[in-house]
C-alpha positions as CSV (number, residue, x, y, z in Angstrom):
1,M,-6.5,22.6,-40.5
2,E,-3.2,20.5,-40.0
3,S,-1.8,19.0,-36.9
4,L,2.0,19.9,-36.4
5,I,4.2,17.6,-34.2
6,M,6.6,19.2,-32.2
7,P,10.3,18.5,-31.6
8,E,10.5,16.9,-27.8
9,H,6.6,14.7,-29.1
10,I,8.8,13.3,-31.9
11,E,11.9,13.0,-30.1
12,M,9.1,11.3,-27.4
13,L,8.0,9.7,-29.7
14,Q,11.3,7.9,-31.3
15,E,12.0,7.4,-27.0
16,I,8.6,4.8,-27.0
17,W,9.6,2.9,-30.6
18,E,13.2,2.9,-28.9
19,E,12.3,0.7,-25.8
20,Q,9.2,-1.2,-27.2
21,N,12.2,-2.6,-29.8
22,H,14.5,-3.7,-26.2
23,K,15.0,-7.7,-26.1
24,E,14.7,-9.1,-22.5
25,K,19.5,-10.1,-22.1
26,P,18.6,-14.6,-21.4
27,I,19.8,-15.3,-17.9
28,L,22.7,-18.9,-19.6
29,D,22.3,-21.3,-17.2
30,E,25.3,-23.2,-16.4
31,Q,26.1,-25.3,-19.1
32,Q,25.3,-22.6,-21.5
33,Q,28.2,-21.0,-19.7
34,E,30.2,-24.1,-19.6
35,E,29.1,-24.8,-23.6
36,I,31.2,-21.2,-24.8
37,N,34.2,-21.5,-22.2
38,T,34.8,-24.3,-24.2
39,K,33.9,-23.1,-27.7
40,L,36.4,-20.1,-26.2
41,L,39.2,-22.1,-25.0
42,M,39.1,-24.1,-29.0
43,A,39.0,-20.8,-30.5
44,I,42.5,-19.8,-29.2
45,V,43.4,-22.7,-28.6
46,N,43.8,-23.8,-32.7
47,D,43.6,-19.6,-33.7
48,L,40.4,-20.3,-35.0
49,T,38.1,-17.5,-36.6
50,V,34.3,-17.8,-34.7
51,E,32.0,-15.5,-35.1
52,L,30.6,-13.8,-31.6
53,K,27.1,-13.2,-30.7
54,Y,26.3,-11.1,-27.7
55,F,23.8,-8.8,-26.3
56,D,24.8,-5.1,-25.9
57,K,22.2,-2.2,-25.2
58,H,18.9,-4.2,-25.1
59,D,19.8,-6.0,-28.5
60,F,21.5,-9.0,-30.1
61,Y,24.4,-8.4,-32.0
62,K,27.2,-11.0,-34.4
63,V,30.9,-9.6,-34.6
64,K,33.6,-12.1,-36.9
65,G,37.1,-12.5,-35.8
66,K,39.2,-14.6,-33.3
67,F,40.4,-13.8,-30.1
68,S,43.7,-11.5,-29.6
69,S,43.6,-11.2,-25.8
70,I,42.0,-12.0,-23.1
71,N,41.9,-10.4,-19.5
72,K,40.9,-13.0,-16.5
73,Q,41.4,-9.8,-13.8
74,N,38.5,-8.0,-15.8
75,K,36.8,-10.0,-17.1
76,Y,36.1,-10.1,-20.7
77,R,37.3,-10.9,-24.3
78,S,39.2,-9.9,-26.8
79,I,38.4,-9.7,-30.5
80,A,38.2,-7.5,-33.2
81,G,39.4,-5.1,-31.8
82,Q,36.2,-4.7,-29.1
83,C,35.8,-6.2,-25.9
84,F,33.6,-8.0,-24.0
85,P,33.0,-8.8,-20.9
86,F,32.0,-13.1,-20.6
87,E,28.7,-11.9,-19.0
88,C,28.3,-10.5,-22.3
89,I,28.3,-13.4,-25.0
90,M,25.5,-15.4,-25.5
91,D,27.1,-17.5,-27.9
92,I,29.8,-18.7,-30.3
93,L,27.8,-19.3,-33.5
94,K,30.7,-20.9,-36.4
95,K,30.9,-24.6,-35.4
96,F,34.4,-26.2,-35.2
97,Y,35.4,-28.5,-36.4
98,I,39.5,-30.6,-34.4
99,Y,40.9,-33.1,-36.6
100,I,43.3,-35.8,-35.0
101,K,46.0,-37.1,-36.7
102,T,46.1,-40.5,-37.1
103,T,49.5,-42.6,-37.1
104,S,48.6,-46.0,-39.0
105,P,50.5,-48.9,-37.7
């Protein structure tokens, strides 16, 4: 005897599998938020390409690019043509190296 799975059962099983893969959004403490803000400011001031780690729809994603705009009023930042609310940004993964030019006496 063959068993048949009805389309609605397949859809229900797929939803269950997706829910099992959902990740929880971490809660960043004040120090972590300040570190992210510092990295973002450095990237903007120095026109750096960064790799941004963000949380959306129960998962983590990464995007690379330069910040094209910041909207403090609506609390989002735009990078690589995508807009990210401040609270979705989890980390800046590119290391920043700032070279300070000094003159010798």
